[in-house]
Biopython code that builds the backbone (N, CA, C, O; Angstrom):
import numpy as np
from Bio.PDB.StructureBuilder import StructureBuilder

atoms = [
    (1, "MET", "N", (144.112, 15.394, 158.648)),
    (1, "MET", "CA", (143.908, 15.703, 157.253)),
    (1, "MET", "C", (142.414, 15.823, 156.961)),
    (1, "MET", "O", (141.845, 16.905, 157.106)),
    (2, "ILE", "N", (141.778, 14.740, 156.557)),
    (2, "ILE", "CA", (140.363, 14.775, 156.209)),
    (2, "ILE", "C", (139.580, 14.166, 157.360)),
    (2, "ILE", "O", (139.836, 13.034, 157.772)),
    (3, "ASN", "N", (138.627, 14.926, 157.871)),
    (3, "ASN", "CA", (137.807, 14.438, 158.975)),
    (3, "ASN", "C", (136.582, 13.718, 158.443)),
    (3, "ASN", "O", (136.169, 13.927, 157.302)),
    (4, "ASP", "N", (135.998, 12.858, 159.292)),
    (4, "ASP", "CA", (134.783, 12.155, 158.917)),
    (4, "ASP", "C", (133.650, 13.149, 158.751)),
    (4, "ASP", "O", (133.564, 14.136, 159.482)),
    (5, "VAL", "N", (132.798, 12.888, 157.803)),
    (5, "VAL", "CA", (131.622, 13.703, 157.584)),
    (5, "VAL", "C", (130.463, 13.021, 158.288)),
    (5, "VAL", "O", (130.140, 11.871, 157.991)),
    (6, "THR", "N", (129.837, 13.727, 159.221)),
    (6, "THR", "CA", (128.709, 13.157, 159.943)),
    (6, "THR", "C", (127.438, 13.838, 159.480)),
    (6, "THR", "O", (127.427, 15.050, 159.264)),
    (7, "PRO", "N", (126.362, 13.073, 159.324)),
    (7, "PRO", "CA", (125.122, 13.676, 158.876)),
    (7, "PRO", "C", (124.536, 14.594, 159.941)),
    (7, "PRO", "O", (124.616, 14.306, 161.135)),
    (8, "ALA", "N", (123.951, 15.693, 159.500)),
    (8, "ALA", "CA", (123.349, 16.647, 160.424)),
    (8, "ALA", "C", (121.890, 16.284, 160.657)),
    (8, "ALA", "O", (121.148, 16.019, 159.711)),
    (9, "VAL", "N", (121.488, 16.273, 161.909)),
    (9, "VAL", "CA", (120.106, 15.995, 162.278)),
    (9, "VAL", "C", (119.601, 17.207, 163.047)),
    (9, "VAL", "O", (120.230, 17.634, 164.015)),
    (10, "PRO", "N", (118.467, 17.764, 162.622)),
    (10, "PRO", "CA", (117.940, 18.925, 163.331)),
    (10, "PRO", "C", (117.619, 18.583, 164.778)),
    (10, "PRO", "O", (117.258, 17.442, 165.068)),
    (11, "PRO", "N", (117.741, 19.550, 165.706)),
    (11, "PRO", "CA", (117.499, 19.280, 167.110)),
    (11, "PRO", "C", (116.097, 18.750, 167.401)),
    (11, "PRO", "O", (115.931, 17.967, 168.336)),
    (12, "GLY", "N", (115.088, 19.149, 166.637)),
    (12, "GLY", "CA", (113.723, 18.712, 166.894)),
    (12, "GLY", "C", (113.356, 17.416, 166.180)),
    (12, "GLY", "O", (112.195, 17.009, 166.208)),
    (13, "ALA", "N", (114.313, 16.770, 165.548)),
    (13, "ALA", "CA", (114.013, 15.552, 164.791)),
    (13, "ALA", "C", (113.674, 14.409, 165.738)),
    (13, "ALA", "O", (114.119, 14.367, 166.885)),
    (14, "GLY", "N", (112.880, 13.494, 165.225)),
    (14, "GLY", "CA", (112.470, 12.355, 166.028)),
    (14, "GLY", "C", (113.606, 11.381, 166.254)),
    (14, "GLY", "O", (114.671, 11.491, 165.647)),
    (15, "GLN", "N", (113.365, 10.418, 167.142)),
    (15, "GLN", "CA", (114.390, 9.432, 167.467)),
    (15, "GLN", "C", (114.709, 8.555, 166.269)),
    (15, "GLN", "O", (115.852, 8.123, 166.117)),
    (16, "ALA", "N", (113.736, 8.282, 165.417)),
    (16, "ALA", "CA", (113.981, 7.448, 164.242)),
    (16, "ALA", "C", (114.977, 8.110, 163.299)),
    (16, "ALA", "O", (115.861, 7.446, 162.757)),
    (17, "ALA", "N", (114.834, 9.422, 163.105)),
    (17, "ALA", "CA", (115.759, 10.143, 162.230)),
    (17, "ALA", "C", (117.162, 10.165, 162.816)),
    (17, "ALA", "O", (118.146, 10.025, 162.090)),
    (18, "GLN", "N", (117.253, 10.341, 164.137)),
    (18, "GLN", "CA", (118.564, 10.353, 164.786)),
    (18, "GLN", "C", (119.231, 8.989, 164.697)),
    (18, "GLN", "O", (120.434, 8.908, 164.450)),
    (19, "LYS", "N", (118.466, 7.905, 164.896)),
    (19, "LYS", "CA", (119.035, 6.554, 164.793)),
    (19, "LYS", "C", (119.479, 6.260, 163.364)),
    (19, "LYS", "O", (120.519, 5.634, 163.158)),
    (20, "ALA", "N", (118.707, 6.701, 162.381)),
    (20, "ALA", "CA", (119.077, 6.487, 160.982)),
    (20, "ALA", "C", (120.361, 7.233, 160.649)),
    (20, "ALA", "O", (121.212, 6.710, 159.930)),
    (21, "ALA", "N", (120.507, 8.448, 161.162)),
    (21, "ALA", "CA", (121.723, 9.232, 160.910)),
    (21, "ALA", "C", (122.932, 8.583, 161.567)),
    (21, "ALA", "O", (124.021, 8.569, 160.992)),
    (22, "GLN", "N", (122.747, 8.045, 162.769)),
    (22, "GLN", "CA", (123.850, 7.367, 163.457)),
    (22, "GLN", "C", (124.237, 6.098, 162.715)),
    (22, "GLN", "O", (125.424, 5.794, 162.589)),
    (23, "ALA", "N", (123.257, 5.356, 162.222)),
    (23, "ALA", "CA", (123.541, 4.127, 161.490)),
    (23, "ALA", "C", (124.263, 4.430, 160.188)),
    (23, "ALA", "O", (125.178, 3.706, 159.795)),
    (24, "ALA", "N", (123.853, 5.494, 159.523)),
    (24, "ALA", "CA", (124.486, 5.860, 158.255)),
    (24, "ALA", "C", (125.910, 6.350, 158.469)),
    (24, "ALA", "O", (126.785, 6.062, 157.652)),
    (25, "GLY", "N", (126.157, 7.069, 159.527)),
    (25, "GLY", "CA", (127.472, 7.653, 159.747)),
    (25, "GLY", "C", (128.451, 6.739, 160.453)),
    (25, "GLY", "O", (129.661, 6.926, 160.327)),
    (26, "GLY", "N", (127.964, 5.756, 161.194)),
    (26, "GLY", "CA", (128.862, 4.964, 162.014)),
    (26, "GLY", "C", (129.294, 3.640, 161.427)),
    (26, "GLY", "O", (130.248, 3.041, 161.923)),
    (27, "GLY", "N", (128.627, 3.156, 160.384)),
    (27, "GLY", "CA", (128.916, 1.815, 159.929)),
    (27, "GLY", "C", (129.804, 1.722, 158.714)),
    (27, "GLY", "O", (130.258, 0.629, 158.377)),
    (28, "GLY", "N", (130.067, 2.818, 158.046)),
    (28, "GLY", "CA", (130.783, 2.753, 156.789)),
    (28, "GLY", "C", (132.219, 3.216, 156.895)),
    (28, "GLY", "O", (132.746, 3.468, 157.978)),
    (29, "VAL", "N", (132.828, 3.318, 155.733)),
    (29, "VAL", "CA", (134.200, 3.791, 155.616)),
    (29, "VAL", "C", (134.163, 5.306, 155.509)),
    (29, "VAL", "O", (133.295, 5.860, 154.834)),
    (30, "SER", "N", (135.089, 5.974, 156.163)),
    (30, "SER", "CA", (135.130, 7.431, 156.080)),
    (30, "SER", "C", (135.542, 7.862, 154.672)),
    (30, "SER", "O", (136.124, 7.084, 153.917)),
    (31, "PHE", "N", (135.236, 9.097, 154.338)),
    (31, "PHE", "CA", (135.557, 9.616, 153.013)),
    (31, "PHE", "C", (137.060, 9.593, 152.765)),
    (31, "PHE", "O", (137.509, 9.262, 151.668)),
    (32, "GLY", "N", (137.831, 9.944, 153.780)),
    (32, "GLY", "CA", (139.286, 9.933, 153.643)),
    (32, "GLY", "C", (139.829, 8.541, 153.367)),
    (32, "GLY", "O", (140.723, 8.371, 152.538)),
    (33, "GLU", "N", (139.284, 7.536, 154.066)),
    (33, "GLU", "CA", (139.714, 6.162, 153.841)),
    (33, "GLU", "C", (139.320, 5.684, 152.450)),
    (33, "GLU", "O", (140.096, 5.010, 151.773)),
    (34, "PHE", "N", (138.096, 6.042, 152.022)),
    (34, "PHE", "CA", (137.625, 5.668, 150.693)),
    (34, "PHE", "C", (138.518, 6.274, 149.619)),
    (34, "PHE", "O", (138.897, 5.598, 148.662)),
    (35, "LEU", "N", (138.848, 7.542, 149.780)),
    (35, "LEU", "CA", (139.705, 8.229, 148.822)),
    (35, "LEU", "C", (141.101, 7.608, 148.788)),
    (35, "LEU", "O", (141.692, 7.443, 147.721)),
    (36, "SER", "N", (141.612, 7.269, 149.956)),
    (36, "SER", "CA", (142.930, 6.636, 150.029)),
    (36, "SER", "C", (142.931, 5.280, 149.334)),
    (36, "SER", "O", (143.873, 4.953, 148.611)),
    (37, "GLN", "N", (141.890, 4.495, 149.546)),
    (37, "GLN", "CA", (141.785, 3.186, 148.894)),
    (37, "GLN", "C", (141.689, 3.335, 147.375)),
    (37, "GLN", "O", (142.295, 2.562, 146.632)),
    (38, "ALA", "N", (140.931, 4.323, 146.918)),
    (38, "ALA", "CA", (140.792, 4.548, 145.479)),
    (38, "ALA", "C", (142.126, 4.953, 144.857)),
    (38, "ALA", "O", (142.473, 4.496, 143.768)),
    (39, "LEU", "N", (142.868, 5.805, 145.549)),
    (39, "LEU", "CA", (144.183, 6.208, 145.033)),
    (39, "LEU", "C", (145.168, 5.054, 145.040)),
    (39, "LEU", "O", (146.038, 4.975, 144.172)),
    (40, "ASP", "N", (145.043, 4.157, 146.009)),
    (40, "ASP", "CA", (145.880, 2.956, 146.023)),
    (40, "ASP", "C", (145.586, 2.074, 144.808)),
    (40, "ASP", "O", (146.500, 1.487, 144.227)),
    (41, "LYS", "N", (144.307, 1.983, 144.426)),
    (41, "LYS", "CA", (143.938, 1.198, 143.244)),
    (41, "LYS", "C", (144.510, 1.817, 141.975)),
    (41, "LYS", "O", (144.972, 1.104, 141.084)),
    (42, "VAL", "N", (144.478, 3.139, 141.896)),
    (42, "VAL", "CA", (145.044, 3.825, 140.736)),
    (42, "VAL", "C", (146.544, 3.561, 140.659)),
    (42, "VAL", "O", (147.081, 3.268, 139.590)),
    (43, "ASN", "N", (147.206, 3.669, 141.795)),
    (43, "ASN", "CA", (148.645, 3.416, 141.830)),
    (43, "ASN", "C", (148.955, 1.973, 141.446)),
    (43, "ASN", "O", (149.910, 1.722, 140.712)),
    (44, "ALA", "N", (148.158, 1.024, 141.933)),
    (44, "ALA", "CA", (148.380, -0.384, 141.604)),
    (44, "ALA", "C", (148.214, -0.629, 140.101)),
    (44, "ALA", "O", (148.962, -1.412, 139.515)),
    (45, "ALA", "N", (147.242, 0.034, 139.479)),
    (45, "ALA", "CA", (147.052, -0.118, 138.039)),
    (45, "ALA", "C", (148.234, 0.460, 137.274)),
    (45, "ALA", "O", (148.666, -0.113, 136.274)),
    (46, "GLN", "N", (148.763, 1.597, 137.740)),
    (46, "GLN", "CA", (149.934, 2.199, 137.088)),
    (46, "GLN", "C", (151.159, 1.290, 137.215)),
    (46, "GLN", "O", (151.902, 1.096, 136.253)),
    (47, "VAL", "N", (151.358, 0.740, 138.404)),
    (47, "VAL", "CA", (152.500, -0.151, 138.636)),
    (47, "VAL", "C", (152.371, -1.409, 137.784)),
    (47, "VAL", "O", (153.350, -1.874, 137.200)),
    (48, "LYS", "N", (151.154, -1.960, 137.715)),
    (48, "LYS", "CA", (150.927, -3.163, 136.903)),
    (48, "LYS", "C", (151.228, -2.880, 135.438)),
    (48, "LYS", "O", (151.851, -3.701, 134.765)),
    (49, "ALA", "N", (150.789, -1.720, 134.933)),
    (49, "ALA", "CA", (151.059, -1.361, 133.541)),
    (49, "ALA", "C", (152.561, -1.215, 133.306)),
    (49, "ALA", "O", (153.077, -1.687, 132.293)),
    (50, "ASP", "N", (153.261, -0.569, 134.231)),
    (50, "ASP", "CA", (154.716, -0.414, 134.098)),
    (50, "ASP", "C", (155.421, -1.767, 134.089)),
    (50, "ASP", "O", (156.318, -1.998, 133.277)),
    (51, "GLU", "N", (155.017, -2.660, 134.992)),
    (51, "GLU", "CA", (155.641, -3.984, 135.057)),
    (51, "GLU", "C", (155.350, -4.794, 133.797)),
    (51, "GLU", "O", (156.211, -5.531, 133.317)),
    (52, "THR", "N", (154.140, -4.656, 133.265)),
    (52, "THR", "CA", (153.788, -5.381, 132.046)),
    (52, "THR", "C", (154.593, -4.868, 130.860)),
    (52, "THR", "O", (155.047, -5.655, 130.029)),
    (53, "ILE", "N", (154.772, -3.564, 130.778)),
    (53, "ILE", "CA", (155.577, -2.980, 129.697)),
    (53, "ILE", "C", (157.030, -3.442, 129.811)),
    (53, "ILE", "O", (157.643, -3.835, 128.819)),
    (54, "LYS", "N", (157.573, -3.390, 131.025)),
    (54, "LYS", "CA", (158.963, -3.839, 131.221)),
    (54, "LYS", "C", (159.104, -5.317, 130.883)),
    (54, "LYS", "O", (160.097, -5.728, 130.282)),
    (55, "GLY", "N", (158.120, -6.110, 131.265)),
    (55, "GLY", "CA", (158.153, -7.539, 130.931)),
    (55, "GLY", "C", (158.083, -7.774, 129.433)),
    (55, "GLY", "O", (158.749, -8.670, 128.915)),
    (56, "PHE", "N", (157.296, -6.990, 128.743)),
    (56, "PHE", "CA", (157.207, -7.121, 127.282)),
    (56, "PHE", "C", (158.524, -6.745, 126.624)),
    (56, "PHE", "O", (158.986, -7.430, 125.712)),
    (57, "LEU", "N", (159.134, -5.644, 127.091)),
    (57, "LEU", "CA", (160.407, -5.211, 126.513)),
    (57, "LEU", "C", (161.535, -6.183, 126.820)),
    (57, "LEU", "O", (162.480, -6.314, 126.042)),
    (58, "ALA", "N", (161.434, -6.868, 127.967)),
    (58, "ALA", "CA", (162.461, -7.844, 128.335)),
    (58, "ALA", "C", (162.210, -9.202, 127.690)),
    (58, "ALA", "O", (163.053, -10.095, 127.780)),
    (59, "GLY", "N", (161.072, -9.364, 127.047)),
    (59, "GLY", "CA", (160.768, -10.632, 126.398)),
    (59, "GLY", "C", (160.080, -11.636, 127.305)),
    (59, "GLY", "O", (159.898, -12.790, 126.917)),
    (60, "GLU", "N", (159.692, -11.222, 128.510)),
    (60, "GLU", "CA", (159.032, -12.124, 129.444)),
    (60, "GLU", "C", (157.540, -12.267, 129.135)),
    (60, "GLU", "O", (156.947, -13.309, 129.411)),
    (61, "VAL", "N", (156.942, -11.236, 128.570)),
    (61, "VAL", "CA", (155.527, -11.254, 128.208)),
    (61, "VAL", "C", (155.452, -11.290, 126.683)),
    (61, "VAL", "O", (155.936, -10.384, 126.004)),
    (62, "ASP", "N", (154.842, -12.342, 126.161)),
    (62, "ASP", "CA", (154.751, -12.489, 124.709)),
    (62, "ASP", "C", (153.475, -11.894, 124.133)),
    (62, "ASP", "O", (153.419, -11.572, 122.946)),
    (63, "ASP", "N", (152.471, -11.751, 124.951)),
    (63, "ASP", "CA", (151.169, -11.314, 124.472)),
    (63, "ASP", "C", (151.059, -9.790, 124.525)),
    (63, "ASP", "O", (150.996, -9.201, 125.604)),
    (64, "LEU", "N", (151.039, -9.170, 123.369)),
    (64, "LEU", "CA", (150.912, -7.712, 123.287)),
    (64, "LEU", "C", (149.552, -7.262, 123.815)),
    (64, "LEU", "O", (149.413, -6.143, 124.309)),
    (65, "HIS", "N", (148.563, -8.126, 123.711)),
    (65, "HIS", "CA", (147.220, -7.805, 124.195)),
    (65, "HIS", "C", (147.242, -7.498, 125.696)),
    (65, "HIS", "O", (146.568, -6.568, 126.138)),
    (66, "GLN", "N", (147.995, -8.254, 126.478)),
    (66, "GLN", "CA", (148.108, -8.013, 127.927)),
    (66, "GLN", "C", (148.688, -6.624, 128.199)),
    (66, "GLN", "O", (148.246, -5.926, 129.111)),
    (67, "VAL", "N", (149.658, -6.242, 127.417)),
    (67, "VAL", "CA", (150.302, -4.946, 127.602)),
    (67, "VAL", "C", (149.310, -3.816, 127.315)),
    (67, "VAL", "O", (149.209, -2.860, 128.083)),
    (68, "VAL", "N", (148.586, -3.934, 126.210)),
    (68, "VAL", "CA", (147.632, -2.893, 125.830)),
    (68, "VAL", "C", (146.499, -2.800, 126.851)),
    (68, "VAL", "O", (146.071, -1.702, 127.206)),
    (69, "VAL", "N", (146.016, -3.943, 127.319)),
    (69, "VAL", "CA", (144.935, -3.945, 128.308)),
    (69, "VAL", "C", (145.403, -3.303, 129.610)),
    (69, "VAL", "O", (144.667, -2.513, 130.202)),
    (70, "ALA", "N", (146.594, -3.622, 130.061)),
    (70, "ALA", "CA", (147.119, -3.034, 131.300)),
    (70, "ALA", "C", (147.302, -1.524, 131.156)),
    (70, "ALA", "O", (147.022, -0.769, 132.087)),
    (71, "MET", "N", (147.772, -1.088, 129.988)),
    (71, "MET", "CA", (147.957, 0.342, 129.765)),
    (71, "MET", "C", (146.616, 1.071, 129.722)),
    (71, "MET", "O", (146.482, 2.153, 130.295)),
    (72, "LYS", "N", (145.628, 0.492, 129.051)),
    (72, "LYS", "CA", (144.303, 1.120, 128.966)),
    (72, "LYS", "C", (143.636, 1.162, 130.334)),
    (72, "LYS", "O", (142.988, 2.148, 130.683)),
    (73, "GLU", "N", (143.795, 0.098, 131.105)),
    (73, "GLU", "CA", (143.219, 0.069, 132.446)),
    (73, "GLU", "C", (143.810, 1.185, 133.301)),
    (73, "GLU", "O", (143.081, 1.893, 133.996)),
    (74, "ALA", "N", (145.122, 1.339, 133.249)),
    (74, "ALA", "CA", (145.776, 2.408, 134.013)),
    (74, "ALA", "C", (145.321, 3.779, 133.516)),
    (74, "ALA", "O", (145.126, 4.697, 134.312)),
    (75, "GLU", "N", (145.154, 3.918, 132.198)),
    (75, "GLU", "CA", (144.707, 5.194, 131.634)),
    (75, "GLU", "C", (143.288, 5.535, 132.096)),
    (75, "GLU", "O", (143.004, 6.684, 132.432)),
    (76, "ILE", "N", (142.404, 4.544, 132.112)),
    (76, "ILE", "CA", (141.026, 4.781, 132.543)),
    (76, "ILE", "C", (140.974, 5.149, 134.022)),
    (76, "ILE", "O", (140.235, 6.053, 134.411)),
    (77, "TRP", "N", (141.758, 4.452, 134.849)),
    (77, "TRP", "CA", (141.803, 4.784, 136.279)),
    (77, "TRP", "C", (142.296, 6.213, 136.475)),
    (77, "TRP", "O", (141.778, 6.944, 137.320)),
    (78, "MET", "N", (143.293, 6.609, 135.696)),
    (78, "MET", "CA", (143.829, 7.964, 135.832)),
    (78, "MET", "C", (142.804, 9.004, 135.387)),
    (78, "MET", "O", (142.659, 10.047, 136.025)),
    (79, "GLN", "N", (142.094, 8.723, 134.296)),
    (79, "GLN", "CA", (141.053, 9.646, 133.846)),
    (79, "GLN", "C", (139.954, 9.785, 134.892)),
    (79, "GLN", "O", (139.463, 10.887, 135.139)),
    (80, "LEU", "N", (139.572, 8.679, 135.501)),
    (80, "LEU", "CA", (138.561, 8.721, 136.558)),
    (80, "LEU", "C", (139.042, 9.564, 137.736)),
    (80, "LEU", "O", (138.277, 10.345, 138.300)),
    (81, "THR", "N", (140.304, 9.404, 138.100)),
    (81, "THR", "CA", (140.870, 10.165, 139.210)),
    (81, "THR", "C", (140.883, 11.662, 138.902)),
    (81, "THR", "O", (140.523, 12.476, 139.752)),
    (82, "VAL", "N", (141.290, 12.016, 137.710)),
    (82, "VAL", "CA", (141.356, 13.423, 137.319)),
    (82, "VAL", "C", (139.949, 14.030, 137.287)),
    (82, "VAL", "O", (139.746, 15.150, 137.757)),
    (83, "GLN", "N", (138.993, 13.306, 136.743)),
    (83, "GLN", "CA", (137.622, 13.822, 136.690)),
    (83, "GLN", "C", (137.031, 13.967, 138.092)),
    (83, "GLN", "O", (136.311, 14.928, 138.364)),
    (84, "THR", "N", (137.327, 13.026, 138.976)),
    (84, "THR", "CA", (136.860, 13.117, 140.357)),
    (84, "THR", "C", (137.477, 14.329, 141.042)),
    (84, "THR", "O", (136.790, 15.068, 141.747)),
    (85, "ARG", "N", (138.763, 14.528, 140.834)),
    (85, "ARG", "CA", (139.426, 15.705, 141.398)),
    (85, "ARG", "C", (138.803, 16.992, 140.881)),
    (85, "ARG", "O", (138.581, 17.933, 141.643)),
    (86, "ASN", "N", (138.523, 17.029, 139.581)),
    (86, "ASN", "CA", (137.910, 18.218, 138.993)),
    (86, "ASN", "C", (136.548, 18.503, 139.610)),
    (86, "ASN", "O", (136.221, 19.656, 139.890)),
    (87, "LYS", "N", (135.757, 17.464, 139.823)),
    (87, "LYS", "CA", (134.436, 17.648, 140.431)),
    (87, "LYS", "C", (134.556, 18.112, 141.878)),
    (87, "LYS", "O", (133.776, 18.954, 142.322)),
    (88, "LEU", "N", (135.513, 17.580, 142.612)),
    (88, "LEU", "CA", (135.714, 18.010, 143.999)),
    (88, "LEU", "C", (136.151, 19.469, 144.070)),
    (88, "LEU", "O", (135.666, 20.220, 144.916)),
    (89, "VAL", "N", (137.048, 19.870, 143.203)),
    (89, "VAL", "CA", (137.504, 21.258, 143.175)),
    (89, "VAL", "C", (136.346, 22.171, 142.787)),
    (89, "VAL", "O", (136.170, 23.241, 143.371)),
    (90, "GLU", "N", (135.562, 21.750, 141.805)),
    (90, "GLU", "CA", (134.407, 22.539, 141.379)),
    (90, "GLU", "C", (133.400, 22.694, 142.516)),
    (90, "GLU", "O", (132.859, 23.780, 142.720)),
    (91, "ALA", "N", (133.146, 21.611, 143.258)),
    (91, "ALA", "CA", (132.217, 21.685, 144.390)),
    (91, "ALA", "C", (132.767, 22.599, 145.482)),
    (91, "ALA", "O", (132.019, 23.381, 146.069)),
    (92, "TYR", "N", (134.060, 22.507, 145.756)),
    (92, "TYR", "CA", (134.682, 23.381, 146.753)),
    (92, "TYR", "C", (134.543, 24.840, 146.350)),
    (92, "TYR", "O", (134.200, 25.687, 147.175)),
    (93, "GLN", "N", (134.808, 25.134, 145.082)),
    (93, "GLN", "CA", (134.700, 26.510, 144.619)),
    (93, "GLN", "C", (133.259, 27.015, 144.709)),
    (93, "GLN", "O", (133.018, 28.173, 145.051)),
    (94, "GLU", "N", (132.316, 26.143, 144.403)),
    (94, "GLU", "CA", (130.905, 26.532, 144.493)),
    (94, "GLU", "C", (130.514, 26.826, 145.939)),
    (94, "GLU", "O", (129.798, 27.792, 146.202)),
    (95, "ILE", "N", (130.971, 26.015, 146.864)),
    (95, "ILE", "CA", (130.698, 26.254, 148.283)),
    (95, "ILE", "C", (131.376, 27.534, 148.742)),
    (95, "ILE", "O", (130.800, 28.290, 149.524)),
    (96, "PHE", "N", (132.576, 27.785, 148.275)),
    (96, "PHE", "CA", (133.316, 28.980, 148.657)),
    (96, "PHE", "C", (132.616, 30.241, 148.182)),
    (96, "PHE", "O", (132.707, 31.283, 148.832)),
    (97, "ARG", "N", (131.905, 30.159, 147.037)),
    (97, "ARG", "CA", (131.211, 31.315, 146.500)),
    (97, "ARG", "C", (129.856, 31.580, 147.156)),
    (97, "ARG", "O", (129.244, 32.617, 146.901)),
    (98, "MET", "N", (129.385, 30.674, 147.984)),
    (98, "MET", "CA", (128.076, 30.848, 148.621)),
    (98, "MET", "C", (128.117, 32.021, 149.607)),
    (98, "MET", "O", (129.071, 32.173, 150.370)),
    (99, "PRO", "N", (127.080, 32.835, 149.579)),
    (99, "PRO", "CA", (127.043, 33.934, 150.550)),
    (99, "PRO", "C", (126.713, 33.399, 151.946)),
    (99, "PRO", "O", (125.980, 32.421, 152.098)),
    (100, "VAL", "N", (127.260, 34.052, 152.935)),
    (100, "VAL", "CA", (127.036, 33.604, 154.316)),
    (100, "VAL", "C", (125.873, 34.300, 154.936)),
    (100, "VAL", "O", (125.545, 34.043, 156.094)),
]
sb = StructureBuilder()
sb.init_structure("model")
sb.init_model(0)
sb.init_chain("A")
sb.init_seg("    ")
for serial, (resi, resn, name, xyz) in enumerate(atoms, 1):
    if name == "N":
        sb.init_residue(resn, " ", resi, " ")
    sb.init_atom(name, np.array(xyz, "f"), 0.0, 1.0, " ", f" {name:<3s}", serial, name[0])
structure = sb.get_structure()
């Protein structure tokens, strides 16, 4: 699916630049893993909001504030996800329009 993005180092670059690029690319989480973790957080917020709403309707949760906070949290996570997707699509389209 999504491959790791490795930093490009020019062939004539010094050893310090090559070591810095290797350190930057080898020690972190890949973009695909980061994206997957972020989507898992969004899903968890949605599930938590659904469970809180069901608990409120069943009479298990008495505090309406908890329900509203869970719903707003899920809404904010979803808005962040949609905006991130929009920026990624926009960047892809911009790259696609670049002349070769």
